[in-house]
N, C-alpha and C positions, 0 to 999 in steps of 0.2 A: 504494500498500499505506501501510495506515494506522500501522503498524509503524515504517518511513523516516519518514513526515513528525513522529512521534513522536522517534525518534532526532535529525531535524534540529532539533529543537526543543531538545532536550536538550543539543545539541553547541552550540546559541548561547547557555543557561544555562551551560555550563560556562564560556565564555568571558567571560560576566559576572560568574562567580564568581571567575575569576582576577583581572579585574579588579577587584574588590571585597576584592581580598585573601582570598577565604574557601577558601583550598587546600586546606585539608584536606576540605569540600565538595565542590571540585571534582575532588580526586582520586579520589574515593568513585565522584561521577557517571559521572567515565572509566571506572571498570571496568563499572559497568551500563550506560556503552554501548557498550562491548567486548562485554558478553554480550548485549546487542542485535543488535549487527551479528552476531556468533554465529549470533544467532537465524534474521535474515533469511537470511545465508549456508548454513543449514544446511538448508534448504526448511521452515524453521516446524516443526522438529522437538518434539517436543511435552515432552521432559524440560528444554530447553533454555529453550522457553517458561516452564515453572514456574520456573527458576532466573532468567530477566528478569523476571518477574513479583512473583517473593517479594521481590527486590532493590527493585524500585521501590516496592512496599508497605512494606518496613522503612524506605527513604530518604524516603519520603514522612511518615511516620510522626515521624522525627528530623527532618528538613526544618521539619514542619506547628510542633512544638515550637520550633525554632529561631524560626518565623516570630513566636509569641505570645511570646515572652520580649521580640523587637526590637521589637515592637507594645506589649509593658508599659515597655520602659524610654525608648521614643521621648517627646519633651516637644511634639512637632507633629503634625497629620495625617501619616497614613502617605503618602497623595498630596498635593501642595500647589503651587500655581503662584510662590509665593514662597521656598520654601524651596531652590529650583536644581535642577541637572539632576543633580547628585551624588546626593542625596538621591531621588529622583524614580527612579534607575537600582537603585538601591541598593535601594528598596522593591519594586521592577517584579521584579528578582531574588528578594527573599525570598517573593513572591508568585509567582511560575512555579515555582520548584523544586518545592514540593509538590502543586502541580497537573499539573503533567509526570508528575511520579511514580503521583499518581493516576491518570491518564488512561492510562499505562502498564498498572498492574495492571490496572483493568478491562478492559481491553484483553485482554491475556492470560488473566484470568479467563473471557471469552468465548471465547477460541481455547480454553479448555483445556473448558467445559463443552461447547461444539460438538463436539469430538473426544470425548468421552464419550458425548453422545448418539448420536455416528455410530459409535463403534466395532463396536457390534454387529451392523450392517449390513455393515461389513466384513470382522470374522473371526466367524467361526461359535462 
């Protein structure tokens, strides 16, 4: 299941955010992952799908702004061999956070679109 894979990626990003001391970002992402878990455990309820997708879209927006601010303040490349593990790790987490949110929001949109297209077949 694609949603389960996305949830696993998001949990990895949560661990990374705690390691880089982005506590608030990690807490918001925990809430998002909990809604994603609810989505999977509720047999893909369309209302929960909407909530998970919306939460990811909003989180993606704010994480993208956070990434842009981070890149603007850098005095070296985003990823560099000579920058050290800590710098590259933080950069990876800053890039992965909005990417996982965007992918999750897009998957939820496709699920919702598929549901709406097939709704007339199920319900008269």
